[in-house]
C-alpha positions in Angstrom: -66.2 247.9 -65.2 -67.9 244.3 -66.6 -64.8 242.8 -66.1 -64.6 244.1 -62.9 -67.9 243.4 -62.4 -67.5 239.8 -62.7 -64.4 239.4 -60.5 -66.3 240.5 -57.7 -68.9 237.4 -57.8 -66.6 235.3 -58.9 -64.6 235.7 -55.8 -67.4 235.7 -54.1 -67.7 232.0 -55.5 -64.4 231.2 -54.6 -64.6 231.7 -50.7 -68.5 232.6 -50.0 -70.8 235.5 -50.2 -70.4 235.3 -46.7 -66.5 236.0 -46.4 -67.0 238.8 -48.9 -67.9 242.1 -47.5 -68.4 246.0 -48.8 -65.4 248.3 -47.6 -65.7 250.7 -44.7 -63.6 253.9 -44.2 -62.2 251.1 -41.4 -60.8 249.3 -43.7 -58.8 252.4 -45.5 -55.3 252.4 -45.7 -53.4 255.9 -45.4 -56.3 257.5 -47.5 -56.4 254.9 -49.7 -60.2 253.1 -49.4 -60.2 249.4 -50.8 -63.6 248.6 -52.4 -64.1 244.9 -51.3 -62.7 242.9 -48.4 -62.1 238.8 -48.7 -61.2 236.4 -46.1 -60.8 233.0 -47.7 -60.5 229.8 -45.8 -57.4 228.4 -47.1 -53.9 228.4 -49.1 -56.0 227.7 -52.0 -58.4 229.8 -52.2 -55.6 233.0 -51.8 -53.7 231.5 -54.9 -57.8 231.2 -56.7 -58.8 235.3 -55.1 -55.4 236.6 -55.8 -55.6 235.2 -59.8 -59.1 236.1 -60.3 -58.1 239.7 -58.7 -54.9 240.3 -61.3 -56.2 239.3 -64.3 -59.3 241.4 -63.6 -56.3 244.2 -63.0 -57.3 244.5 -59.3 -54.9 245.7 -56.7 -53.8 244.1 -53.6 -53.6 245.0 -49.8 -53.1 242.0 -48.1 -53.9 241.9 -44.3 -53.1 239.6 -41.1 -54.1 241.7 -37.7 -54.3 244.7 -38.7 -51.7 246.2 -36.7 -49.3 247.6 -38.8 -51.3 248.5 -41.2 -49.8 252.4 -41.2 -46.1 251.0 -41.7 -44.9 251.6 -44.7 -45.6 254.4 -47.9 -49.0 254.8 -48.4 -50.0 252.5 -51.8 -50.8 253.8 -55.2 -53.9 251.6 -55.3 -56.0 248.2 -54.2 -59.0 247.5 -54.7 -59.2 244.4 -52.5 -57.9 243.5 -48.9 -57.2 240.1 -48.6 -58.0 239.1 -44.8 -55.6 235.8 -43.5 -58.1 235.5 -40.3 -59.7 232.4 -41.1 -56.2 230.9 -41.5 -55.4 230.3 -38.5 -54.7 227.3 -37.7 -51.2 224.9 -36.0 -50.7 222.3 -39.2 -48.5 220.6 -37.0 -46.4 220.8 -34.0 -43.8 218.3 -34.3 -42.3 218.9 -31.0 -40.0 216.0 -31.0 -38.0 217.6 -34.3 -38.9 221.2 -32.0 -40.6 222.0 -34.9 -43.9 223.9 -36.2 -46.1 224.5 -39.2 -48.3 227.5 -38.8 -51.5 229.0 -40.6 -50.5 233.1 -41.6 -53.5 234.2 -39.5 -52.7 232.4 -36.4 -51.6 235.0 -33.3 -48.6 235.1 -32.1 -50.4 234.4 -28.4 -52.2 231.4 -29.8 -49.0 229.4 -31.0 -47.0 230.0 -28.3 -50.1 229.0 -25.9 -50.0 225.3 -28.0 -45.8 225.0 -27.9 -46.0 225.6 -24.4 -48.1 222.8 -23.9 -45.1 220.6 -24.7 -42.4 223.2 -22.9 -41.7 224.6 -26.4 -42.1 228.5 -27.8 -40.7 230.2 -31.1 -38.4 232.8 -29.9 -40.2 235.7 -30.2 -41.3 238.9 -28.7 -42.9 241.0 -31.6 -44.8 243.8 -31.0 -48.9 243.1 -29.7 -48.4 239.0 -29.7 -52.2 238.7 -29.0 -53.4 240.4 -32.5 -50.3 240.2 -34.4 -50.3 237.1 -36.9 -47.5 235.1 -37.7 -48.4 236.4 -41.5 -48.0 240.1 -40.8 -44.8 239.7 -38.7 -42.9 237.9 -41.0 -44.3 240.3 -43.7 -42.6 243.3 -41.6 -39.5 241.3 -39.4 -41.2 242.3 -36.1 -38.4 239.5 -34.0 -38.0 241.7 -30.0 -35.8 241.6 -27.6 -35.1 237.9 -27.5 -33.2 238.1 -31.4 -29.8 239.1 -29.0 -30.4 235.1 -27.7 -31.5 233.8 -30.9 -31.7 235.5 -33.4 -33.8 237.0 -36.2 -37.0 235.8 -37.9 -35.0 235.0 -40.5 -32.6 232.8 -38.4 -35.9 231.2 -37.3 -38.3 230.8 -39.9 -37.3 227.0 -42.2 -40.2 227.4 -44.6 -43.3 229.2 -46.0 -45.6 228.7 -47.9 -46.4 231.6 -50.3 -49.8 232.9 -53.0 -48.2 234.9 -55.6 -50.2 237.6 -57.8 -50.2 234.9 -60.9 -51.7 232.5 -58.7 -49.1 230.2 -57.6 -48.4 228.6 -54.4 -44.9 228.8 -54.0 -42.7 226.5 -51.6 -39.3 226.9 -49.8 -38.1 225.2 -47.1 -39.2 222.2 -45.1 -39.5 220.6 -41.4 -36.0 219.3 -40.9 -34.0 222.2 -39.4 -31.1 221.5 -41.3 -32.5 221.8 -44.6 -31.5 225.0 -46.5 -30.9 223.1 -49.7 -32.1 225.3 -53.0 -33.7 229.3 -53.2 -34.2 230.7 -49.9 -37.8 231.6 -50.2 -38.3 232.5 -46.4 -35.7 234.9 -45.6 -36.5 236.8 -48.8 -40.0 236.9 -47.9 -39.4 238.0 -44.3 -39.6 241.7 -44.0 -41.4 242.1 -47.5 -44.5 244.3 -46.7 -46.4 241.9 -48.1 -44.9 242.8 -51.7 -43.8 239.7 -53.5 -46.7 237.0 -52.1 -48.8 236.6 -49.5 -47.5 234.6 -46.4 -50.2 231.3 -46.4 -48.3 229.7 -43.9 -45.0 229.1 -41.9 -42.7 226.9 -40.9 -40.2 227.4 -37.7 -37.4 226.1 -35.8 -38.4 226.2 -31.4 -36.6 226.5 -28.7 -37.6 225.1 -25.0 -39.6 227.3 -22.9 -36.6 228.4 -19.1 -37.2 226.9 -16.1 -36.6 230.5 -15.0 -36.0 234.2 -15.7 -34.1 236.5 -13.9 -34.7 240.8 -14.7 -32.4 243.1 -13.6 -32.1 247.1 -14.4 -29.5 249.9 -14.4 -30.0 253.3 -14.4 -26.9 255.2 -15.9 -25.7 258.7 -15.0 -25.8 259.8 -19.0 -26.5 258.2 -22.8 -22.1 258.0 -22.4 -22.1 255.9 -18.9 -25.2 253.7 -20.6 -23.6 253.1 -23.0 -20.4 251.8 -21.8 -22.6 249.7 -19.9 -23.9 247.9 -22.7 -20.7 247.4 -24.3 -19.1 246.3 -21.3 -22.1 243.3 -21.3 -21.4 242.9 -24.9 -18.0 241.7 -23.9 -18.1 239.8 -20.8 -19.3 236.2 -20.8 -22.9 236.7 -19.4 -25.1 235.5 -21.7 -28.7 237.7 -21.9 -31.6 236.4 -23.4 -32.8 240.2 -23.5 -30.8 243.7 -23.7 -32.6 246.8 -23.6 -32.1 250.6 -23.3 -34.7 253.1 -22.1 -34.5 256.6 -22.5 -36.2 259.8 -22.4 -36.0 263.4 -22.1 -33.6 264.6 -19.1 -34.5 261.1 -17.6 -31.7 259.4 -16.3 -31.0 256.1 -19.3 -32.1 252.7 -17.9 -30.4 249.5 -18.7 -32.8 246.2 -18.8 -30.8 242.9 -18.5 -32.8 239.2 -18.5 -31.5 235.6 -18.1 -33.7 232.3 -18.5 -32.2 228.9 -17.4 -31.8 227.6 -14.5 -32.0 229.0 -10.9 -28.8 228.6 -10.3 -27.8 229.6 -14.1 -30.3 232.6 -13.2 -28.6 234.1 -10.4 -25.2 233.5 -11.2 -25.6 236.0 -14.0 -27.4 238.3 -12.7 -24.5 238.3 -9.5 -21.6 238.9 -12.3 -24.2 241.7 -13.9 -24.2 243.6 -10.7 -20.5 243.5 -9.9 -19.8 244.4 -13.9 -22.3 247.8 -12.9 -20.7 248.0 -9.7 -17.0 248.8 -10.9 -18.3 252.1 -13.1 -19.1 254.5 -11.0 -21.6 256.1 -13.2 -24.4 253.5 -12.9 -26.4 252.5 -9.8 -28.9 249.2 -9.5 -32.1 250.6 -9.6 -34.1 247.3 -9.2 -32.6 243.8 -9.0 -35.6 242.3 -9.4 -37.2 243.8 -12.4 -40.8 243.7 -13.7 -41.5 241.4 -16.2 -43.5 243.6 -18.1 -39.9 246.3 -18.7 -40.0 244.0 -21.6 -43.0 245.2 -23.5 -42.1 248.7 -23.2 -41.5 249.4 -27.1 -45.3 248.5 -27.7 -45.5 251.6 -24.9 -44.1 254.0 -27.4 -47.6 253.8 -29.5 -49.5 255.3 -26.6 -50.6 258.1 -26.2 -53.7 260.5 -28.3 -51.6 263.9 -29.2 -49.8 264.1 -32.8 -47.1 261.8 -32.7 -43.9 260.1 -35.3 -42.8 256.4 -34.3 -39.5 255.5 -36.0 -37.1 252.2 -36.5 -33.7 252.9 -36.2 -30.5 250.8 -36.2 -27.2 251.6 -35.8 -23.6 250.5 -34.4 -24.1 249.4 -30.7 -21.1 251.6 -30.1 -22.4 255.2 -31.4 -26.1 254.5 -29.1 -25.3 256.8 -26.7 -24.0 259.5 -29.3 -27.4 259.1 -31.2 -29.6 258.8 -28.2 -27.3 262.7 -27.6 -28.2 263.6 -31.2 -31.7 262.8 -29.9 -32.4 265.0 -27.4 -30.3 267.8 -29.0 -32.7 267.7 -32.3 -36.1 266.7 -30.3 -35.2 269.8 -27.7 -34.6 271.9 -30.7 -37.8 271.8 -32.7 -40.0 271.2 -29.5 -40.5 268.2 -28.7 -40.9 265.1 -26.7 -39.4 261.7 -27.3 -38.8 258.8 -25.5 -37.3 255.6 -26.8 -36.4 251.5 -26.3 -33.3 250.1 -28.0 -31.5 246.3 -28.3 -28.6 246.3 -27.9 -28.4 244.6 -31.5 -28.2 248.0 -32.6 -32.1 248.4 -33.3 -34.7 250.2 -31.8 -37.7 252.2 -31.4 -38.5 256.6 -30.9 -41.3 258.2 -30.5 -41.8 261.9 -31.2 -44.7 263.6 -29.7 -46.0 267.2 -29.1 -48.8 269.1 -28.3 -50.1 270.8 -31.4 -46.4 269.8 -33.4 -46.8 270.9 -36.9 -45.7 268.9 -39.8 -42.6 270.5 -40.8 -41.7 270.3 -37.1 -41.3 266.0 -37.4 -40.4 266.3 -41.1 -36.9 268.4 -40.3 -36.8 266.4 -36.9 -36.5 263.3 -39.0 -34.9 264.2 -41.8 -31.5 265.1 -39.7 -31.8 262.4 -37.5 -31.9 259.8 -40.8 -29.2 262.0 -42.7 -26.6 261.3 -39.1 -27.8 257.4 -39.3 -27.4 257.1 -42.9 -24.0 258.6 -43.1 -22.9 255.9 -40.8 -24.3 253.3 -42.5 -27.4 253.3 -39.8 -31.4 253.5 -40.9 -34.4 255.3 -39.6 -37.3 254.4 -41.4 -40.7 255.4 -40.1 -43.5 253.7 -39.2 -45.9 255.6 -38.0 -46.7 259.6 -39.0 -49.3 262.0 -39.6 -50.7 261.6 -43.1 -49.4 265.2 -43.7 -45.6 264.7 -42.8 -46.0 261.0 -44.9 -46.8 262.5 -48.5 -44.0 264.4 -48.1 -41.0 262.0 -47.8 -40.1 258.2 -47.9 -40.8 256.3 -44.6 -38.3 253.9 -45.5 -35.1 256.1 -45.9 -31.9 255.7 -48.3 -32.2 252.2 -50.1 -28.3 252.5 -50.5 -27.8 250.5 -53.9 -30.2 248.0 -53.7 -32.9 248.9 -55.1 -32.1 247.9 -58.6 -31.9 244.1 -56.9 -34.6 244.6 -54.8 -36.6 245.7 -58.4 -35.7 242.7 -60.1 -36.6 240.6 -57.5 -40.1 241.9 -57.2 -40.7 242.0 -61.2 -39.6 238.5 -61.0 -42.6 237.8 -58.2 -45.0 240.2 -59.0 -44.7 241.9 -62.4 -47.7 243.7 -62.6 -47.6 245.0 -59.4 -50.4 243.7 -57.8 -49.4 243.5 -54.3 -49.1 246.8 -52.0 -47.8 249.1 -54.6 -45.7 251.5 -54.0 -45.8 250.7 -49.8 -42.0 249.6 -50.1 -38.6 251.1 -50.5 -38.2 252.8 -53.5 -42.2 252.7 -54.3 -41.9 248.8 -54.7 
């Protein structure tokens, strides 16, 4: 106890007493109640805080904008929350090189507004950009619809700085887009849920803001017709920057398509897409000019007040229609309502809900859908669910044969298990 009390005193000395406070019930993570919350003012401070916490045997939960704190398994412990809220600077916008260096606590919206001053953007559309921080977006690997054109976060990040549990600041990559020599720490940290280190800074490649954007939507007679049109678009000469499908209950599935570029280029692609859809009698053009907010559909899956489960699934694009049919069948059997949004890259989000739905109904539905995907090489990760459900399963599903390697990497970066203990795959 004396060591812990000394650690709290040391932490106040590092970041200032005004940036250290007692944790409240609102800081709890899946029933685990931290004792303290600290907001360091820079990467060096975060490193010193981590070293102090590790030496005192304190377990740490990193936090950015707190938009995805419910993701992952319940932590085995976590006396200290380290917030990156004060690391909110855009360190450098090298607009001539089309790169940007930004601290982890900066929100995506803040970064995009700064980049837009030079007609550039970070080609991401993650959930809740006005609140989500760069560090949190990286830690959860949240890319969004633009991925079909510009790739995932691992394709956009070119440099990173991590504060490790022993107080080391590890850096990899650089401002030059072609600099790929050495250990690829940026890709390793992306999607690691803060279990390897706390991201303090990242460097990204940028893209120009398009002059024009056009979106259109199609309705399909059934999931098979929807899947056929999506595959036809992927096999065509079209170059969309967004291609998503939306489905719910007994409603007809919708296909959303977006093109960006010059006005003439967008119009030409829209015309070609309409002709492609017209070749199928089971697909109709619902709206040639679709509202831009249709691309916010994934975020709406978190809306609602009743008991619900939100999951992320991955699968082969050719299997999308079959999976939608399976969702309908399993959800109806469990008396659950469902709606989902899927990207053409083979990933999507599913919401299950039901008035007074029992935990067993959610659990059985998750297990059946997960088993069906995993045997075909897909995955089914639970992002949100009642704690009663989360306590009965691993939200990540099967790790396949990758778990030994992942545990080895964890042991290299955080041998004492200080960072987010138990929250990642296989209890890492």
